[in-house]
C-alpha positions in Angstrom: 8.0 39.8 7.4 6.8 37.3 10.0 2.3 36.9 9.5 0.2 37.3 12.5 -3.4 36.8 12.0 -5.6 38.0 14.7 -9.7 36.8 15.3 -11.8 38.5 17.7 -15.3 39.8 17.3 -14.4 43.1 19.2 -13.1 45.7 16.2 -11.9 47.9 19.0 -9.8 44.8 20.3 -8.9 44.6 16.0 -7.4 47.9 16.0 -5.4 47.7 19.1 -3.6 44.4 18.2 -3.1 45.8 14.9 -1.8 49.1 16.1 0.5 47.2 18.5 1.7 44.9 15.9 1.6 46.8 12.9 5.5 48.0 12.8 6.7 44.4 12.9 4.6 42.5 11.5 2.5 41.2 8.2 -1.0 41.7 10.3 -4.4 40.0 9.3 -7.5 40.2 11.0 -11.0 38.4 11.5 -14.0 39.7 13.2 -15.3 36.2 12.9 -14.5 32.7 13.8 -15.1 31.5 10.3 -13.4 34.3 8.9 -10.5 33.6 10.7 -10.2 30.1 9.3 -10.7 31.5 5.7 -8.2 33.2 6.4 -5.7 30.5 7.6 -6.7 28.6 4.3 -5.5 31.0 2.2 -2.4 32.4 4.0 -1.4 29.9 6.8 -0.4 32.5 9.3 3.0 32.2 11.4 1.1 32.9 14.7 -2.9 33.3 15.5 -4.2 35.3 18.2 -7.7 34.1 19.0 -10.4 35.4 20.8 -12.2 32.6 23.3 -15.7 33.8 23.3 -17.1 34.6 19.9 -20.8 34.4 18.4 -20.3 31.9 15.3 -17.5 29.6 16.3 -15.6 30.3 19.6 -11.9 30.0 19.9 -12.3 26.4 21.0 -14.1 25.6 17.8 -11.9 27.5 16.0 -8.7 25.7 17.3 -10.3 22.2 17.3 -10.9 22.7 13.6 -7.3 24.1 13.0 -5.8 20.8 14.6 -7.7 18.8 12.3 -6.2 20.2 9.3 -2.3 18.5 8.6 -1.4 22.0 6.9 -2.9 24.3 9.5 -2.1 22.0 13.1 1.1 23.3 13.4 0.4 27.0 14.1 1.1 28.5 17.2 -1.9 29.7 19.0 -2.2 32.1 21.7 -5.5 32.8 23.2 -6.7 36.0 24.5 -10.0 36.3 26.9 -11.2 38.9 29.4 -11.7 36.1 31.5 -9.1 34.7 34.3 -11.1 31.5 34.7 -8.8 28.4 35.3 -10.7 26.2 33.7 -10.7 28.3 30.5 -7.0 28.6 30.4 -6.8 24.6 31.4 -9.0 23.8 28.4 -7.3 26.3 25.7 -4.0 24.7 26.6 -4.9 21.1 26.3 -6.6 21.9 22.8 -3.1 22.6 21.8 -2.8 26.3 22.5 0.7 27.7 23.2 -0.1 30.6 25.7 -2.6 32.6 27.3 -3.2 36.3 27.4 -5.5 38.1 29.5 -7.4 41.4 28.2 -7.1 43.8 27.9 -3.5 43.4 26.3 -0.7 45.3 27.6 1.9 45.9 24.4 4.8 44.8 25.7 3.5 41.3 27.2 2.1 40.7 23.4 5.5 40.9 21.8 7.3 39.6 24.1 5.3 36.3 24.0 4.6 36.5 20.4 8.4 36.7 19.7 8.9 33.9 22.0 6.4 31.7 20.2 7.8 32.5 16.9 11.2 31.9 17.7 10.6 28.4 19.0 8.7 27.4 16.2 11.7 28.6 14.0 14.3 26.1 16.3 11.8 23.2 16.3 11.9 23.4 12.3 15.9 24.0 12.4 15.9 20.6 14.2 13.3 18.8 12.4 14.9 20.2 9.3 18.6 18.9 10.8 17.4 15.4 11.8 15.6 14.6 8.7 18.9 15.4 6.7 20.6 12.9 9.5 18.1 10.3 8.3 17.8 10.7 4.9 21.9 10.7 4.8 21.6 7.5 6.7 19.0 6.1 4.6 20.7 6.6 1.1 24.0 5.3 2.9 22.8 2.0 3.8 20.7 2.2 0.2 23.7 2.4 -2.0 25.9 0.4 0.4 23.7 -2.1 -0.7 23.3 -1.3 -4.1 27.2 -2.0 -4.4 26.9 -5.4 -3.2 25.2 -5.8 -6.9 28.5 -3.8 -8.2 26.3 -0.9 -8.5 27.9 2.8 -8.0 25.0 3.5 -5.8 23.9 6.3 -8.5 20.8 4.4 -9.0 19.2 5.2 -5.9 19.8 8.9 -6.5 18.6 8.6 -10.0 15.1 6.6 -8.9 14.3 9.2 -6.2 14.8 12.0 -8.4 13.0 10.4 -11.0 10.0 9.4 -8.7 10.0 13.3 -7.5 9.8 14.2 -11.0 7.1 11.8 -12.0 5.1 12.8 -8.6 5.6 16.6 -9.5 4.0 15.9 -13.0 1.3 13.8 -11.6 -0.2 16.4 -9.4 0.2 19.2 -12.0 -1.8 17.3 -14.5 -4.8 16.9 -11.2 -4.0 12.9 -11.3 -4.6 11.1 -7.8 -5.9 14.1 -6.0 -6.7 12.4 -3.4 -3.8 10.3 -2.4 -1.5 12.4 -4.0 -0.5 15.9 -2.4 2.7 17.9 -2.2 3.5 16.6 1.5 2.7 12.8 0.2 4.9 13.3 -2.2 8.0 14.7 0.0 7.5 11.0 2.3 7.7 8.8 -1.0 10.6 10.8 -2.3 12.4 10.4 1.0 11.4 6.3 1.0 12.4 5.8 -2.3 16.3 4.9 -1.5 14.8 2.2 0.3 13.0 0.3 -2.5 15.2 -2.4 -2.5 16.4 -3.1 1.3 15.4 -6.7 1.1 18.1 -7.4 -0.9 20.4 -7.4 2.0 19.1 -10.6 2.7 19.7 -12.4 -0.7 23.0 -14.3 -0.7 26.0 -12.4 -3.3 25.7 -16.4 -5.2 22.4 -15.5 -6.4 22.8 -11.7 -6.4 26.2 -11.5 -8.2 25.5 -14.1 -10.7 26.5 -13.1 -14.0 24.2 -15.6 -16.3 20.4 -16.2 -15.8 19.2 -17.0 -12.8 17.2 -20.5 -12.7 13.6 -20.8 -11.5 14.8 -21.7 -7.7 17.2 -18.7 -7.8 14.8 -16.2 -8.9 12.0 -17.3 -6.5 14.8 -16.4 -3.9 15.8 -13.3 -5.8 12.0 -12.6 -5.8 11.6 -12.4 -2.2 13.7 -9.1 -1.5 10.2 -7.5 -1.5 8.7 -8.9 1.0 11.8 -9.4 2.9 12.4 -5.2 2.5 8.9 -4.5 3.6 8.9 -6.4 6.4 12.5 -5.0 7.6 11.1 -1.3 7.6 7.4 -2.5 8.8 9.5 -3.2 12.3 11.7 -0.3 11.7 8.4 2.0 11.3 7.1 0.2 14.4 10.1 1.6 16.3 10.2 4.9 15.5 6.5 5.9 14.2 7.3 9.4 14.5 9.2 8.9 11.1 6.3 8.6 8.9 8.4 8.3 5.9 8.9 4.8 6.7 5.5 4.0 6.5 5.7 4.4 2.5 8.8 2.7 2.1 6.9 0.0 3.5 4.5 0.2 1.0 7.4 0.9 -1.9 9.3 -2.2 -0.8 6.7 -4.8 -1.1 5.0 -3.9 -4.1 7.4 -2.1 -6.5 7.4 -5.4 -8.5 3.9 -5.7 -8.9 2.4 -5.3 -12.4 -0.8 -3.7 -13.5 -2.0 -6.3 -14.6 -1.9 -8.8 -11.7 1.2 -10.7 -13.0 3.9 -9.2 -10.5 5.0 -10.2 -7.2 4.9 -11.1 -4.2 1.2 -10.6 -4.2 -0.2 -10.1 -7.6 -1.8 -7.0 -6.9 -3.5 -5.4 -10.0 -4.4 -2.1 -11.0 -5.1 0.3 -8.3 -5.0 -2.3 -5.8 -1.3 -1.4 -5.9 -0.3 1.2 -3.8 0.2 4.4 -5.7 3.9 5.0 -4.1 4.8 1.5 -5.9 3.2 2.3 -9.3 5.6 5.3 -9.6 8.2 3.6 -8.4 8.0 0.8 -10.6 8.3 3.0 -13.5 11.5 4.8 -12.1 12.9 1.3 -11.2 12.5 -0.3 -14.6 13.9 2.6 -16.5 16.6 3.0 -14.7 17.7 -0.6 -14.5 17.3 -0.7 -18.2 20.2 2.0 -19.0 22.0 0.8 -16.1 24.9 -1.9 -16.6 24.3 -4.8 -14.3 26.4 -7.5 -13.7 24.7 -10.0 -16.0 23.9 -7.6 -19.2 24.8 -4.0 -20.4 22.8 -1.2 -20.4 19.8 -0.3 -22.8 19.9 3.6 -24.4 17.8 5.8 -22.8 15.6 5.2 -26.3 15.3 1.6 -25.9 14.0 1.9 -22.7 11.8 4.5 -23.1 10.1 2.2 -25.8 9.7 -0.8 -22.9 8.0 1.3 -20.6 6.2 2.8 -23.1 4.9 -0.4 -24.4 4.2 -1.6 -20.7 1.6 0.8 -20.2 -1.5 -1.4 -19.4 0.5 -4.2 -18.3 3.5 -4.2 -16.3 2.5 0.1 -15.7 0.0 2.2 -14.9 -0.9 4.0 -18.4 -1.1 7.4 -16.4 2.0 7.0 -14.9 3.6 6.4 -18.2 2.0 9.2 -19.4 3.6 11.4 -17.0 6.8 9.5 -17.5 6.7 10.7 -21.4 5.8 14.1 -20.8 9.2 14.6 -18.6 11.6 12.9 -20.6 14.0 15.6 -21.0 14.2 15.9 -17.1 14.5 12.2 -16.8 17.8 12.5 -19.2 18.9 15.5 -17.6 19.2 13.3 -14.3 20.4 10.8 -15.9 23.4 12.8 -17.4 23.9 14.5 -14.0 24.3 11.2 -12.3 26.8 9.4 -15.1 29.0 12.6 -14.4 29.1 12.4 -10.3 29.6 8.9 -10.4 31.1 7.7 -13.6 
């Protein structure tokens, strides 16, 4: 059942709204703007009915605060007011209100408007999910195509994205990096992860497919894939700024070969100078590269790979991320076995 929050300092109005909506919706009531904001944070209602004139925070103040919170900014707001002043209505709409109903509220109009705006939100959400799924499918296909150039099956991009998701969840559960890693950021990072090696598209097959050890010149060329990938993705992000996951893709592509001790490339960043998304990707990428068969060597056992990751804590990798990785070894192994079945 959809949840409606009604915010009005008039208790008679709140009782009336509760009576009108109680049979069709789960209704929460707040007799002040401050209480309404508190309920929003705790419950995240599906729609808000908001009075304009209130003593502590008026409706304009409340919606302004809602729009500043990324977790609440998209909740549809319908303003309720006893005024028929055009300026009031215009200001409400400019601040992001979806609709405007004059009090006293007529039940049929109220129910119709609520149904309309909940339907629009549902349609918008479904459309965004479809676009996201299509975008992710294209990103995976493109990333797999690039991986196949160096004779990988494409399983690498899927596995590493899943490792990144597990690592991110573990870090969040442990309360680490709370100022830069939330569920929303993690979803963006996971979507971006498959594109980490997109810069390899600019590396010649002569180097990419070489079975022997790369010489110094060849390795210098190979290392350029990090900065090339970042540049490619940055151009994509500038053209489609409505796809914020591409910003994380830029960071990951450009920083996943940096080392915690500053001896990585392309910029020689050190410690927390390296974007968190790049530090997480580094662990996932190196582990999977170690266990995967490559044109120049056979894959290691998971135990050998775990040891290398563990030994690299504090030098190659952020030790906090390595510790999280150690906590999820069973889940990592499950992903490895699943993708081996799918692609092997």
